[in-house]
N, C-alpha and C positions, 0 to 999 in steps of 0.2 A: 651775756651775763654771766656765767658761768668763769669765764676769763677775766671780766670787770672786778668780780668780788672775790679772786684769789681763790675758787675753789677747783681751779682746773686738775689739779691732782685727785679730786676725790669726784670725778666726774661719772666713773662706773661703782659708786660706792653708794648702797642703800641709805636714805635718809634715816631711818631708824638708828644706823651704826655712826652716825656722826657727832661729834662733840656739840656742847650746848652753844657756843658761839658759833660753830659752821652752820647749826641749824637756824641760828638767826639771820645768817647772811642768806642762805636758803630761801628763807621768809620773806627777805626784801626784794630777792630775786625775782620771788613770783610777782611783786608789784611792779617791779622794774620792766618785765616784760611787756608792759602796754607802753611803755615809753614815757612816763609822765613828766611834766617840768616841775610838779609842785608835789613834794612826799611828805606826808606824816607820820610819824612814826610814834607808838603810846608805850611807853617803858620798853624799849628795844633791848634793853640790859639788865630787865629784871632776872635774878636768879643766878646769873653770871658771876663768876671769880673775878678779880681785878684785873687780871691779865685780858679775861676775855670781853671784860667791860671795855677798853682801852682798845682792844683790838675792833670792837663792833663800830665805836665810836669815829675812829682813826678809818674806817671804812666809809662812814656816812660823809667824814670830811672831804674824802677822796671825791665821793658822788656830788658834793657842793661844789668842788673846785673844778668838776665836769660841765658844770653851767645849770644844776638842780637847784632847786630852793628845797633846803632839807629843813622842818619842824621836827624837833624831838620832845617829847615830854617825857622828864625823868626824874625821880629821886635821888641818883647818883650824884656826886658831886665830884668823881675821882677823874675825868676828863672834860670837864667845861671849859678847860682853855682850848681845845679844839674849835670851838664855836665861836661866831662872827659875834653875835649878839645873844644877850642872857636876858631873858624876861623873868621875874621873879613875882609869885602871886602872893599876897598875904591873905589870911583866912577872909573868907568872904568874895574872893575871887578878885580883887580890888590889886590893882599894878603898883606893886611895892618899888620895883626897880626893872629898868629897860636900859643896856646899855653893852658896853664892854666888859665880860664876865672879869678880866683883873682888878677891876675897879669897884667890885659889887659888895667886898666885906668891908673895905675901907668906908665906902658909902653908909652901910649900915652901924658902923663902929666896933666891930668885932674881928677878931683875929683868925676866928675858926667857924666853919660853918654851922656845928653842933650848936654854939652858942645862939647864932643866928635862927635856926629851927626851934630852939627854945624861946626864945623873945618872940617869936610869932605867935606862940602857943599862951605864954604866960603875961604879954604884955598886950592886953586885948585892948585897951583904951587909948594905946598910941596911933596916930594919924599916919599908918604909913605911906596912904595913897597919898596924903597932903603934904607929906613931907618929900615925895618924891616930885609931886607937880610944884614945887616950889624951887626944883634945884636946877643946876647946870645941865646936868645928864636929860633932864625932860625938854628944857630949852632946845638940845643939839640933837638929839637922837628921837626927837617926836614932833615938837613944834616947827622946827628947822627943816626935818628931814619930811615933813608932809606937806610942806606949803606946795601947792600946784604950780609946775613950772609954767613960762611962755607957752602957748600951745597955737603956731601960726595958722592963719585960714588959708586952707587950699586955696592956691591961685592967688593970693593976696601976697602983701611984703612980707617976707620972710620965710614965705611957703618952702624956699630951696634948702631950707635949713633942716626941713624933717627930714627924718631917717628914710633913705630910700629902699633899703632892704625889707624885702615881706619875708614873712615867715616860710619856711618851706612846707609844702604840702606832705600830708601825711602819706607814707608809704601806701601803694595800691594793693589791695587785701587778695591773698592768693587765690587763684582759679577754684572754682568749685572741684574740678576733677584733683587739681593739686592738695587739696583740702583732704580729700577724701584719702587719696593715697597716704597722706602723712598722718593722719587720723588712724587709718587701718594699722600703718607699722606701729606707729605708738601702742595703740590699744592692744596688738598682740605680742608685744615687749612686755607690757605691765603684766597681761593673762600668764605669760610665760614665766614671768617671776615670781608669781603666786605658787609656791607649791601645794600649798593646802588646797587650793580651788583644783590645780591641776591633778593631785591625788584624788578629789572626790569626783571628778570629770570623769576620769580614767576608771575609776571603781563603780559608779551609779549604774552603767549600763550593763555591766555583767553581774552584777547581783541581781538587777533586775529580771534579766534575762536568765540567770540560773534558776530565778524563783519561777519564773514561767514554764520554762522547762520541765522543773520538778514536779508543777501541779498539772503538767500535761499527761503524765501517767504514762508515758510512752508512745502515745497520737492523739488526737483529737477525738474525743468521743462523745456519746451525749451528757456526761457526768462532766468533763473536764473543759468542753468548748468554752463555756462562758466565764470559767476561772482564767484560763490563759489568755482570752482576750481582754479581759478586765484589766490581769496584769501589764498586759502591753500599754492599754491606755494610762493605767496609773504612772507606770514607767515613763512613757513619754511623756506625759505633763510634769513630772517632777525634774528630769532632764533638761525639758523645755525652761520651764519656770525658774529652776534653781538658779540654771546660768544667768539668768536677767534680771533678779528680783532688786538685787542689790545696787546694780550698775549705773545706773542714772540719778540715785539719790547721793551716791557716795562722791559723785564727780561733780554735785552740783556748784560748788564755789569755783572750782576750776572752769566749769560752763559757762557762767556769767562771767568771769573775769576775760576769756577767750572770746566771747560774743560780743562784748563792748567792743573788740580790737577788730572785728570783721568775720567772725568765724561764721560760717554758713548753718543753719538750724538742719537743713536739711542733709548737708554732708556728715554732720555730726551724727544725726540718727541714722543715715545711711551704714557709717561704720560699724556703729552696735550690730546693726541687722547683719551685715556682711559675716562680721567675724563670728558674731554669737550663732549666728543661723548656720554658719559653716560648722562649728563646733558641734551644735545641737542636730544637726543632718547626720553626721558621723556617728554620734552616740546613738541615734535612734536605729541607724540601719545595724549597728553592733547590737544591740538591744534586741532587735529582732531576730539577727542570724544566730545569737546565742541561744534564743529561745526555741527557735524553730527549726535550723537546718538539721536535717535527720530526721526530723520528726513527721510521721506519716499525716496529712493534713486531712486524710478522706473528704475531699472535694469531690462530689458529684461529677464525671465527666474527666476528672481529674485535672481540671485545670479551672483559672478564674474568669471573668466575666469578658476581659480583653487579653490581658496575659497570664504567664505564669500564677499560680494563686501568690507563692512566697513573694513575688516580687510586687503585685498589688498589696499585699499585705504591710510590706516594709514602707511602700510608698505612703499609704495611712498613716502608718507610726510616726514615718518623718514627718510628714506635714502637720499631725498633730503636735510633734515636738515642737516645729517651728511657731504653729500659732500660739503655743503655749509658750513660748519664748517671748511672743508679742505682747502676750497677757502679761507675763511679769514685767516686760518695759513699763507696762500701763500703770502696774501696782508701784513701780521704782519711780515714776514720774508724779505720781499722784501724793505719795506719803512725803512726809517734812524731815522725818528721822530715820537714819538706818535701821536702829533696833526693830523698828515695828514690822520689818519685812517677813521675816521668819514666821513669826503667828500668821500671818496672810498668807504665805507659803503654804502652811498647814491646813488653812481654810480653803484655799482654793484645791488643793488635792480631794479632800473631803466630798466637795461640791463636785469636783470629777467622778467621783465614784459614784456619788448617789443618781446623779443625772446621766450617766452614759447609757442607761439602760440595761446593763446586767444585772442590778440587784432589784430595780423597782418598773413596773411597767409605766412608763411616761404616757404612753400612747393613749390619747382619748380622756387624758385626764384633765380637766380645766385649770388654767394658771400653770400646773406642772409641766405640761407638755409645752406650753408656750415659753418657761424659763429656760427648759431644755434645749431649746433652738440656740440660744446665747452658751450654752457650754461647748467647747471643742470636742471634747470626749464623748459626746453623743454624736457626731457625725462621723467620729473615726471610727466607733465602733459599730457604726450602722454601716459603714463602708466596708470593713472586715468581715462584717457578717454577711453581705452581699458577696463579699468574694468566695466564701467558703460554702454559701449558700444555706445559713445558719439555721434555716426553718425547715430545712431536711434534715440537716446533721443533729441538730438538738432542739426538735421540735417542742414548743410550750407557748404559752400566753405572751411572753416576753418576746419572742422571738419572730411571732406572727405581725410584722411589720413591714408595712411596703417599702421603708427606707432600705430593709435589708432582702429585698428580693433580688434573688442571682439574675440581675439584668444589667446591662449597660447603661441603661437610664438611670437607674436607681445608685449605682456607683457612681458613676458621674458628678449626680444631682449632690450625692454626700460629700465627694470631695471638693466641689464646686462651692457648697458652702463654708467648708474649712477655709479655701482661697478667700470668701468675700469677708468672715472673721477677721483674716490676716490684715487686710486692706483696711476695714473699719479701725481695727486695734491702732495700725499704724499711724490713720489720721487722727484718732484721738491723742495718742503719745505726744505727735506733732503739736496738737494744742495747748497740750499740759506743758511742754515744754517752754511754748512762748509764755503761759502763766509766770514762769518764773527769770523771765529775762527783764532788764530794766525797761523801762515804759519806751525809751526813745527807740529800745532796739524791737519791738514789735511790730513786725512789719510780715 
């Protein structure tokens, strides 16, 4: 498409830096990716200078010469000569003329187009449609052109006159693995080109990790432990959810277009999970290491339930961030406008803080405890608490929770619940993606 529309020299140039006419070409190229045989364009030259207007119209002329049918709605009269036929609608949507562009003004009895447009508005009583129906143009270009040609009966006389060439079948869709590789490469390149996103991605884990390190007061003690684990939970949720909360809604039009020509829904979602998941896990690891490397954890017996305590805490934060990323994808698939994602991100962060167990005693409280089961930070906080035996390090009513027992069973159960939430969120995102597809693609 880039070559066909004369954009080869601009292939590596960001869209926002293209000229108006070049952007119009890109818009047309997006539609041509699906290889349509019929193309409708509404005001494709609006806002362009005369030179760009003519350039776009000649580009459309070239598309028509390649075998496509191109229908253009326009108020510009600068390049009507490149059209095969011109349809003029009078007020009320009545056909005032249909035929060659060169005969239009003489048919209306005017020398210039402004005179014709003015007449349409001022001569309301004039029967524009009746005048056209009685003309030779109507007989030639509508009556004669729409007479049904003789259709031979298959197998009967004249059957040999029927065209033998059948249209070529559509190209076979790329394999699932091929689609995934293509989508991962494209999405990685798109993220790498977004410098603002990259800056936030790099800075966020360092900032949150530094905050947790400052709150540790040099070591995990009864006063600082809850604060440090809370900041790790908040940091993991923010890094994961912030990465994903805009990613589906902002690409919805692209997804619909590509889904219509064979894009696999699961491959599309998998590409998001692979790229964003990798980024999110790396951020979570950096966050935890910045916060806790060199900080005495004061874990009884000096080790976690299965592995070194720092490794277990890092795994819990990474899995929390990954789950929060899936939650961000769910929000992105659910909303209709990108603008509402940021307020929802703030709301998600607040919910994680309230229900994680560091501020409120959610255990044993009806409704509150059940709601906390659906909050990823609740299980991550419990897993980290089990690792450091928080009931011993910082004994209180909040930490007297069986989910925080310093046992293999409690730690594996907490981590397992995060995995269950990940899977449930992935299924929900897939179902919501289906809702935004053309009806014929919902399989």
